[in-house]
N, C-alpha and C positions, 0 to 999 in steps of 0.2 A: 441539556441534551447530552445523552451518551450514544455514541455511534460505534457499532460493533463491526470489526474487520478481522476475520479469522479464516483458517483453512479447515475448520471443523466439519464442514458440510452440514446440510439441513437435516439429514437422516441421523437417527441416534439421539442420545440424551444430552449431548454436551452443550449445545446452544441453550436449550431449555433450562438446564441446571444453572448456567451462568446468568441467564436473565432472571431466574428466581432469586438469586442473591441480590441483584440490582434492584429488583422490585421491593424486596424486604428492607434494604438499607437506604434506598432513595425512592420512595413510592411516588413522589410527585414529579419525578424526572422522566421525560420522554426518552424511550430507548428505540433507536433506529437500527435495523439490520441492513448495513451497507452491503456487505457480502460475506458469505461463509464458504466460498469456493476460491479463495485466494490460492495461488500456486502452492501446492502441498510441499512442506518442508523447505520451501525456497524463499528465504528471507530477502535475497537480492531482488528477484523479480517482483516480489510483493512490495518491496520498498518503493520501487518506481511506480507501481500501480497506485499505491496509497497516496503518494505525493501528487498524483494527477487528479485525485478525487476530493481532496480536502477543501479546496477553495469554494465548493458549493455549500459549505456549512458556515453558520454564524460564529461570531466571536464567542469564546468561552465554551465551545463544544469540547467534550472529553471523548477522545478516540480510544476505545479499548481494543487493542490490537494484539492478536495472538497467532503468530506463525513461528512456532517454537520447537524445532526438532531437538534442541539442546535442553529441554525442560528437565529439571532435577539435577543439572550439571552445575559447573561453576560459573556459568554466565550470570550477569547481574540482572536483577529486576530494576527497571528505571521508569522515571517520569521525565518527559521532555515538554518544555513549553516553547513552541515556535510561533512567534508573533503573538496572537491572542488565543491560540488553540492549545489544548493539552493532549498529550499522548502517553498512554500507559501500556507497558508490555516488556518484552525481553530486550536486553541490550545485545542483540546479535546482528545489528545492521538495519533492522526494520525501520528505524526512524532516521537513518542517515540522509536520505534524499529529501525528506521533509525539512531537515535542518539545513541542508545544502541549498535548497531553493528558497529559503526564507528571505523575504525582501530586506530585512534588517538583521544582520547576523548578531548584532549586539542584544537583540531580544530573544535569542535562543539560549535557553537554560536547561541544564540537566541535573537531575537528582537521582541518587541511588536509594531505592525504597528500603527503609529500615524497619518498617512496621511488620509484625509477624502475627498471623492469625493463630487461634488456638489449634486449628486443624490445618495442616498443609500437606496435601497429597504430593508425592514425589513426581506425579505425572499429570496433575491437573491444576497448574498455577493460574490458569484462566479463571476458574471458579473460586479457588481458595485465597488467592493473593491479588490478582489484577482486578477482578470485579469489585471487591471491597474497596480497594484504593480508588478506582474510578468513581465509585459512589461517594467516597469522601470528598473528592474534588468537585463533583457535581453539587454536593451539599454546601460547598463553600468553606469546608474545613481546611485547616492548615495542611500544607504539603507534608505527607508522612514519609519524609526522606531527608538524607543529608546531601547538601549541594555538592556537585562535582565541580570544584573550583579549578577551572582550567584557564590558562592563558588563551588569548584569542587565537593565536596560531595553533595551539594544541587542540582547541575546540574545533577549528576548521579541519584539522587533520583527522580528528575523531569522526567528524561528520562525513568525511570523504572515504577514509580507509581505502584510498586508491580507486574509488568508484567514480566514474565520470558523471558529468551533469546529465548526460543522456546515455541510455543503454541500448546499443544496437543489437538487440535480440528480441524475439517474441516473448512476451511476458504473460500473456493471457489469451485464451480462446473463449469467446462468449457463447451464449446459447445458440446463436445463429451461425456459428462457425467462423466469425470474423476474428482475425489474428491481430491482437493489439501489441504494438512494440513499445519499448521504453524510450523512444525518440520523440521529443517534442516537435510538433509540426512547424513551430516557429523557427526551428533551427535549420530547416532546409527550404527549398523553393519548389514550387509546383512544376518547374521544368525538369526536376531531377527524377531519375528512375530508381526504383527499389528492386533489389534482387534477393530472393530467398530460395534456397534449394535449387538454384539454377533457373528459376522462373523470374521473369521480368514483369514489373508492375509499373504502369504510368499513372500519373495523378488524374483524378476526376473529382469534381466538387461533391457529387453525391451519387447514389446508386443509379438513378434514372438517367444519368448522363452517359452510361455505357450500355451495350447490348445485354440482353438476358444471358446469363452464364459467363459473362466476361469478368475477369479479375482486374482489380485496380487498387491503388492506395489513395487514402484521403485523410483529412484531419478530422478525427472523431470529436464527439461532443465534449470531451475532456481535454482536448488539445494535443492528443498523441497521434502519431502516424499509425494507421490501421489498414490492414489488407483485407479486402472483402470481395465478394462475388455478388453481382446483381441477382438476387433471388436464388442464391446457391450457398454452399458450405465451403468456404475457402480452406478450412483446415483439412477437409477430406479431399477436395479437388486437387490441392497442391501439396498434400502430405505435410502440413505445417504443425509444429508443436512448440510448446514452451521451451525456450533455450536455443531455438534455431537462430543462427546468425543472420543479421539483416545488413546487406551491403547497399550503400548509397552511391549511385553513379553520378559523378560530377561531369556535366556537359561543358 
């Protein structure tokens, strides 16, 4: 299985072109569109979002991930194995949180991709480089890269790059206007209040536990703290956006 995670959007040719490469090189592999509206140009927010979503997929899933504002620059193309899942994409922090949250840090391995395609666009590595490499991994071929041989401390430092285990910011607004944070709900308690943009949100288990139009925070289906409005649009009602700071009030 190859799972796609990008900021390409569904409009335009980019997703289709990338999937065409995957279908040609690995025709028997199922390709899943996880999301193509990851926070644009924002590897940090996307990293926390990706890490919250990967546990729903089986072992040996290959995640083809492209949130790559530095495409064509000196940033490295990498393969990461975290646990029993594979990740292919740019080395710009996108896989840091996946590596940081891995249950067994000794099972986290990094490779720098050294395979080169005949055609490599300066601006579309998702199609020309990352998609072929993802297909190779899905086909069970050898890893097309050089291992990044790092001491454990160096590896942990690389994975963190001063990023915390949880990100106290809004990282995504979904179709309903719910504002997802980079905070794992397991790290706080239901008695704590969330403050964003001066608005206070108390915990509720689910939407129907509050009145219509009321805002609240809850643990979403992927284990993150999410701000929502019962049958309303939290983003519009409270002027929430990606990057807004989330304050946790300790009672």
